[in-house]
Steps between C-alpha positions, in 0.01 A plus 500: 500500500624848423631665818308817416174303523562357847306678775693760694513481878319815606670680787212707630295535817125539506347845536471580873156562645400848614622454860850384402506755218442788744774379735746448212426852371574646844839324513576632152430857610730458800771390257439797269516749787825343622650542152399866494658556839819316409520706180497823699784378720692361202510848343682622810739204481589557135549876548725447803735267309510656152807716425425874462132455594599411855633856537171658395284271713675473839311195623799283585426535872160343432649226282501214752153586631365506143683175424330323791154614389567428132624145558222405738225642277633380164601152610335390822161675473460472121583128496281422801208696348516316168541170685185594691319565172606163356430301817157665527418385146636153581314455832139414581228740615517377860625729779487814286508717813836338577625606157383860547657512848834398349465769233416780744782392730750525215352833385524651849859384527584660164349832610709505817821403317439766234436777753799415719764664273316832531369501858746269675859555593648154478842413366496306171638149546605349169444133581476257210155398376300729731673831582335687785482834673584482871177681580196375700260605222687308232559192716132497601400522134734216406359280778140573397587430137670175602191393695281570196737303278496206744119501498502510118740204474315293760166557324656414163629169638181406686276583204733374226300304240542123486658409167353150470603217269398668176785740433506774235664834433282678753601242759867573429443871557317428826785275613750778428294754696461253788876436495562875525274511807695212656833677451347819645394301808858374536620861478261611776620209713859611444426861600330383819779254582768765449309745720482240777870409500692802368760602761364776723843661510476602136361833387464709187594351164651182648169421673277558198742329262472176698128549564412525131765277342325163521149621421628731228670211322187287525287781354713493186360155427148644529571779252678261262206260505256782427719606207509147358123472535466833319732387220310183415163672545602781263630258236157339486326839509698604192345207313831314475558128546657447842775241440444350846228263604313591821685226689839624380398854598405367844846341525660835417303670778598221738868543411469875567349424841701208635811685618295735719478210746872540565389802706369309807804271487729806508325617817522157663863437404664838566454812710339791319810716551741240362679513167383147423134601538547797271693308235259206493202727436694684229593172332140374510374814331767506231474131417131430556375826360659428164398138448178577314584840356713389202253241361206734558673792330589274206134399481406867471746560216397184313129563538454863406410580145584828317309806618339539156306176556351605835163640585505869588427436868778237521782730389544671841516154659774388261697821560481456878592132480810546281613803702463298820710210372769736367534706822498194725771337286716813509463521878604137535808541281610809693468305825769258380757778473434684828810572707531753779242735647436719195205595282517174305293355786197727447544445124454126559191522716345781293514268199348207689235705680397687187477168317241388756325839490464495121353150509244610759421815302426286195281270708309801634434608139367153422279474809339845482199371298447225762486772765226687316721747313593540132800327343793738443573540132668743267853630461528647850422166664749322272779753542463534879685178594757562226570852627511385862727208415732708280533768766582241764753338266673837456480551877671172588752535215608831649528340843714212368717750311550709812546193718798409288661824625417411860210744554345394830138399551250677729674838472398819322606855430859592586542169685520323163837671431468494122839607365566324169309547179395136492344524844310814406384353169384179666298675767365740237370203301357362824314825560364525146386139503344546843296796383380309192406203723307731733301628201438142390382401847261792522367418151403157635276675751361721222422200276326314783293804604396554137389136482307542824321810371424338164361192673275711718385705198405187307324350803300820542365498146 
């Protein structure tokens, strides 16, 4: 039989009912608001590190405060919000009040964390994964947000759909979303365990570095799983043949999950402040996180057809998908060549994080009609992920360039000590790319809001 005539496994979930649709929409809006907030803070970051501009906009003293808010909003809150949207679609209609309680807990935490830079007086502590402000308002907001996230994860696990014996593409997507919830539960366990045993003698950055190290590593498995789910979902949404059967896709999700279970072993085997504990968690993330990524990315490249053959509403999805794979691959390659404490490190994680973000942006585009809105279409929707991805690529290229000259990370203004032309050129490229990426990120919000308004206009007719 001709391969083109064989039925395609359809990677799609059923339209959510009105109750789950409303909850998923609310999580989406929390994610959009977090992107807007992170964009405001990212403008300050780019201005404070760009040669010449840093002299006209003296915000270097606010750099670390802005960096804390930007990272937490653009990574932690945005990813949790979109996870909440997806888990709400994937769950049942039971215990909806539990789902709304989790949402409002997260939202209240975000409000407190966002206000803290302006009304608090805490010192910025640049811990990995979750930087914080040493301020009661910020810490209270982070705790409230964490409680909301824990409630979200627990509900997602308790109400996870049973896959059954009959397994199809939708079942593979549900398994991937369930696996992401499992890894998130492991991360919450790690945060709680670290809090219980972290040495009381520690303070400041040393304390928060140990507190967030284990859970932060485990969360990377959650974000990676959500990205892989988005990739295979978007391939199918583009009308392409997914070159993976549902059972093989399930295996890929399982491979992406399995190494997260090194986390409890690391806590049982070594003290949280030990080098062995830290190195084991790092190894698990580097090795386990990459097991499924290469075959899944190859599946994307093999499956996608030329843009000229796509439906109009599928072109933004294809653009987001290819941009995601490209940025994630660049971030991974940069990670191989990291040495020292320079700006190559943020270049690596910007590539990886933006790769996840672009995949989730594309999935948001695809799911908008299921949430009662219009499907994004047109040139603006197609060019948005390309512009965002290209700006971020310029941004991280400038960071790698400057890192080769030894420019240090987490510094701004005169502290960067840019003397040579190469250093200045590299950070200039970083600044230009950062500004383009900011425009691309804000255009995502514009495209989504336009789709929301169009959907409401059509519904009102």
